[in-house]
C-alpha positions as CSV (number, residue, x, y, z in Angstrom):
1,M,-6.0,-20.2,-7.0
2,E,-7.4,-16.7,-7.9
3,N,-11.3,-16.0,-7.0
4,N,-12.2,-15.5,-10.7
5,K,-15.4,-17.1,-11.7
6,A,-14.7,-20.4,-13.9
7,Q,-15.4,-20.0,-17.7
8,S,-17.1,-23.1,-18.2
9,V,-19.5,-24.7,-15.6
10,I,-20.3,-28.6,-16.0
11,S,-23.5,-28.9,-13.2
12,N,-23.9,-31.8,-11.0
13,E,-27.0,-33.0,-12.8
14,V,-23.9,-33.6,-16.4
15,E,-22.3,-37.3,-16.1
16,I,-19.4,-37.2,-18.4
17,T,-17.4,-40.6,-19.9
18,G,-14.3,-39.8,-21.8
19,T,-11.5,-37.0,-21.8
20,I,-12.7,-33.0,-20.8
21,R,-9.8,-30.8,-22.4
22,S,-10.2,-27.0,-22.1
23,S,-7.9,-24.1,-22.7
24,G,-10.0,-21.8,-20.2
25,S,-10.8,-22.2,-16.8
26,L,-13.7,-25.0,-15.8
27,Q,-15.8,-25.5,-13.1
28,L,-16.6,-29.1,-12.7
29,D,-19.8,-30.3,-10.3
30,G,-21.1,-33.3,-11.7
31,K,-19.5,-36.9,-12.7
32,L,-16.8,-37.6,-14.5
33,D,-15.6,-40.7,-15.5
34,G,-12.2,-39.5,-17.4
35,E,-9.3,-37.7,-17.7
36,L,-9.6,-33.6,-17.4
37,H,-6.9,-31.4,-19.1
38,C,-7.7,-27.8,-18.4
39,G,-5.3,-25.1,-19.5
40,G,-6.6,-22.5,-17.1
41,D,-7.7,-23.0,-13.4
42,A,-10.4,-25.8,-12.8
43,I,-12.7,-25.9,-9.4
44,I,-14.0,-29.7,-8.6
45,G,-17.2,-28.8,-6.5
46,K,-18.5,-30.7,-3.6
47,S,-20.7,-32.4,-5.4
48,A,-18.1,-33.9,-8.1
49,N,-17.2,-37.2,-8.5
50,I,-14.0,-37.7,-10.6
51,K,-12.7,-41.3,-11.9
52,G,-9.5,-40.3,-13.9
53,N,-6.2,-38.2,-14.3
54,L,-6.1,-34.3,-13.7
55,V,-3.5,-32.1,-15.6
56,V,-4.7,-28.6,-14.9
57,N,-2.6,-25.4,-14.6
58,S,-4.6,-24.8,-10.7
59,V,-7.0,-26.6,-9.3
60,T,-9.3,-26.2,-6.5
61,V,-11.0,-29.6,-4.9
62,E,-13.9,-29.5,-2.8
63,G,-15.6,-32.8,-3.9
64,T,-13.9,-36.6,-4.5
65,V,-10.9,-37.6,-6.8
66,H,-10.1,-41.3,-7.5
67,G,-6.8,-40.2,-9.9
68,N,-3.7,-38.7,-9.8
69,I,-3.4,-34.6,-9.8
70,N,-0.8,-32.8,-11.7
71,A,-0.6,-29.0,-11.1
72,K,1.6,-26.5,-13.0
73,D,1.0,-23.8,-10.1
74,R,-1.2,-25.2,-7.3
75,I,-3.4,-27.9,-5.8
76,E,-5.9,-26.1,-3.0
77,M,-7.8,-29.0,-1.4
78,K,-10.8,-27.9,0.9
79,S,-12.3,-29.6,3.8
80,S,-15.1,-31.7,2.2
81,A,-12.0,-33.3,-0.4
82,H,-11.6,-36.7,-0.8
83,V,-8.6,-37.4,-2.8
84,T,-7.1,-41.1,-3.7
85,G,-4.1,-41.2,-6.0
86,D,-0.8,-39.0,-6.2
87,I,-0.8,-35.3,-6.5
88,K,2.5,-33.0,-7.9
89,A,2.7,-29.4,-8.0
90,K,4.6,-26.3,-6.8
91,R,2.5,-25.4,-4.0
92,L,0.1,-26.8,-1.7
93,S,-2.7,-25.9,0.2
94,V,-4.5,-28.5,2.5
95,E,-7.4,-27.5,5.0
96,D,-8.0,-29.3,8.1
97,G,-10.7,-32.3,7.6
98,V,-9.0,-33.3,4.0
99,T,-9.2,-37.0,3.0
100,F,-6.1,-37.6,0.9
101,I,-4.7,-41.0,0.1
102,G,-1.6,-40.8,-1.9
103,R,1.8,-39.6,-2.8
104,S,2.5,-35.8,-2.8
105,E,5.5,-33.6,-4.2
106,V,5.3,-30.4,-3.8
107,N,8.4,-28.3,-5.5
108,P,8.1,-24.4,-5.4
109,S,11.3,-24.5,-7.9
110,G,10.3,-26.8,-10.3
111,T,13.7,-27.7,-11.0
112,P,13.7,-31.7,-11.1
113,I,15.4,-33.4,-8.0
114,A,17.4,-36.6,-8.0
115,P,16.2,-39.0,-5.6
116,E,17.6,-40.3,-2.8
117,P,19.6,-43.7,-3.0
118,V,17.6,-46.0,-0.5
119,V,20.0,-47.7,2.0
120,S,18.4,-50.5,3.9
121,P,20.0,-51.0,7.7
122,A,22.2,-54.0,8.0
123,S,20.4,-56.9,10.5
124,E,22.7,-57.6,13.4
125,S,23.4,-60.8,12.0
126,D,25.3,-59.1,8.6
127,T,27.3,-56.9,11.4
128,E,28.2,-59.6,13.2
129,E,29.3,-61.7,10.7
130,R,31.4,-58.6,9.3
131,S,33.2,-58.1,12.3
132,E,34.0,-61.5,13.3
133,A,35.2,-61.9,9.6
134,S,37.1,-59.3,9.5
135,P,37.9,-56.5,12.0
136,R,38.8,-53.8,9.3
137,A,35.8,-54.1,7.7
138,F,35.8,-50.6,6.8
139,A,39.4,-50.0,5.9
140,R,40.3,-48.7,2.8
141,R,41.3,-51.6,0.3
């Protein structure tokens, strides 16, 4: 994320319940109980506490987020960040010391990837039953 100044600032003295929508960049240092939709870049300051999902172009997280983060470009988590939720972005930067609990999807190309089929390993009893019942269990039918 570029080191440009945020267009709008929500200070640490502000507490918002609801959805914030911004077409530009935003710095949030206060509390948000709701979603953040930001067409520009977002900075989640050290004193910020968000309970809701983020949909942004790029985001730098220094504070606490309890929700999913979906970024069109980049997610940057600073050492003071606490993120509980799934994240999705083209690029990801994580500093040493970050607390992150969730799943991540980082896909620089942005093209959808089909999930691999999950194959569960056969138990020993299944293997024994197959080999006793038919010695040619893997033969073509």
